[in-house]
Structures are given as C-alpha cells and as structure tokens.
N, C-alpha and C positions, 0 to 999 in steps of 0.2 A: 284910318280906321286908330281909335282913341287907344288906350293903355287898358281900360276897362271892358272897351269889346274883345280887343285880343286876348287877353287873359280868359275871356269867358269863352270864346272859341278855341284855344288851344285847350283847355278843358275839356270840351265837348269832341273835339277829335281822338285826344287821349284815353278817354271815358270809351267812344264808339270802338277803337282800335282795340281797347281791353277787354270789351264784352265780346268782340269779333276771335280773339284769341282763346277766351274760355269757352268758347261753345265748338273749336274745331276740336276735330281727331286727331290722333296722333299721325305722323305721315306716312306715306304710302301710296302704292299704284292699283291699278283695277285691273281685269284683264280687257281688252279691246272688246270684246264682244260685249260685255257687261256695259261699258260707255256707249257703244253703236247702238242699242236698244233704248238709250234715256234721251228724252226730249232734253234740250241744254238747260234751260231754266231750271229743270227740274234737278239735272245734276249739280247744278251749281247750287240750288237751295238746300240739296242732300249735304254738300260739301258744307257749308256755312252752318248748318244747324249741327254738324258732329257726327250725321250718318254715315258717313262715306270718308274714305283718308283725306287728310289736306297735302295739299301737293307740297312732296318734300323740298322742292328748289326752295320755296318760300320758306322753310326752316334755313336752308343753308344760307341766304341771305337777309333773313329776319324781316320779312314783309308777309299781309297777310289780307285775303280777299275780303274788302269792307260794305260794298255796295255794288249790284246787277240790276240789269234790268236789259229790256229787248234794244240790243244797240249799242249798250253802254256798261263799262266795266271799272272802278276804282280799287286800285290796292293802294295800301298805306307800309309805311316803314319809317324808322328813323335812323338813318346812317351814323355809323360811331364810327372809331379810329380803325375796325376790321374790315372797313371799305375803302381804306384811304389809299391813294398811291403815292409813290415818294417823293411827291411834291408836295404835300399836305391838305390835301382836299379828297372829296370820295371821286374814287376811281369813274372811269365814264361808263363802263361796262356794267358798272352797277344800275346807271342811270337808263342804260339802254336795254339793261333788263327790266325793269320795272315797266317802262314805255312799251315793249315788246310783247311783256305779260300782258298789260290791260288792255293793247289792240286786239292780239289775238283772241282773251277772253269774250270781248265787244264781239268781234265776228264768232264765234261761238256761240253765242247768244241766240243768233238771225239763222242758225243750221238747222237742217231737219236731221230726227232720228237717223242714225245708220252714215250722217255724213260728219267727217272731220276736216281738219285744215293744218297746214305747214305755211312758216314764214318763209315768203320767197324773196322778199326785199324788203328792209329796215334803214330806212334813213333819218337820223338824228341830228340836230340842231341844238350845240349848247350854246347856252346862253349867258350862264355865269356860273362861277363855280360853286361848289355844292359843300357846304362844311356840315358835321357835327350840329354845330351854333344854332344849326337852322331849325332842328327840332324836326318833328315828324314832315313827311312829305307824301303827297299822292299822287300819283300815276292815274291819269285818267283816259281811258279810251272812248271813242265814239265810231260809228260807222259812216262811212262814205258812201258806198257801194257795196251791195252784194248781187254778184250775178251766178251764172251755174258753174262757173269753174274757177272764179276769183272774188277777190271780196278786198276792199280798199279802208283804210280805218287812221284815224287822224288820232294823236295824244298827246298829253302835255303833263309835266313835272312841274307840281308849283307846291307853295309852302303855307304856314297857314294867314300868311300876310300878302297871300295871292302873287307872291313873287314868282316870276317864271323862271325853270331854271334849265328846262329843255322842252323841243317841240320834236315831234317824229311824226311819221308817217310808216304806213306798210301796206303791201302787196301781199295777200295770202291766197294760197293755192285751196281748194277745196277738195277733198279725197272724199271717194266712198270707201266706206271703214268695213263695208259686208263684203268685200274682196277677200278671195281666196288667200289671198300672199298675206294680206294685213291679220287675217283670223289666226294666223300661225305665230304673231306676234303675243310676247308674255306679258305685255303690259301697256300703258300710252306713257308715252313721256309730258 
C-alpha cells in the first residue's frame, strides 16, 4: 500500500471511530429481561445509535463497536501506554479482550430473542508485539457455526496496514435468558 492510500485509509478509520464514539450513549447496563426481549441486531443497532447504554468495558479499555451484521462484528481501538505490560508492548489481555468481544458479539448477532451466550473456550495466537505506534487496530469476528447449544467463531486483530497481530477462536455456550434464575439477575455483563 503506498503512503497516500495508507493515509487515506487511516483517516477513514479514525473518522469512522470518532463518528461511532459521537453516537454512543453513556456507559451502563440493562436489565437482563430487557436484553432477552430484543432481537440481537436491534440491540446492537440501538447501542450504535446511542439509544441504549454503551458497554462499560469498552470505556474502560477504550474501544468501540464499529460495524456489525449477521455473523460479523468489528471493534476498533487505539492502544496507548495505559495498555502496556512491563516489557513495553500492549498487554496480551487487551488483545484477548478485543478478540473475545468481537467473536462473542458475532455469535450474539445470530441468536434468537431470549437467547444469550457465554464464552466457554478462548484460544488466542499472538503473531507480533502490538505497540501504540501501530495506531488504531480492529478486532473482527466471524461465525464458523451456530448450533442449538454451542457456537464457534474466529477473530483477527489487525492494523490499517493489514498487519496481523493475533488470531483467535472461541466456543460459546448458548443460554436461555428467559429462565427463572437468570431473570433475577440485575444486569447483563
């Protein structure tokens, strides 16, 4: 990619992230019953339009939901010194969190109202060190399979130059969120 194309792509990524941030509402959670009654894409669309609270964890690690469709989800963030480990690179937990989030949300996009999910297994392969100089990174998750009780997804973390930093896969358990025990919960994590 030549420098002009890179600069154009980088500017587009930054503008798309800022537009997403501008639309997001303050962080918060919803009652489980409210989430359970919504179609998944309606849920994410309402978050993206700022009609529902944004995920608190995204604010903590400074990443935002950027794009979603059936079976696909993309988060973007720009790691900085707050995300570093003592060795001078971004902590692997930051990378794993972005990948877990994009894959889990990709699973969520294909669930039925009343269903939820939880990560049962997360496998991350780190390819190269990530540093703040990389600029914004995207974590993109795609569905491999959704069954009655489990779902499989894969994800990748890359920068504006398409440099790959990590790949991951997950197995998620599909849950019935309408169950009596779950409805006593005060919020969704």
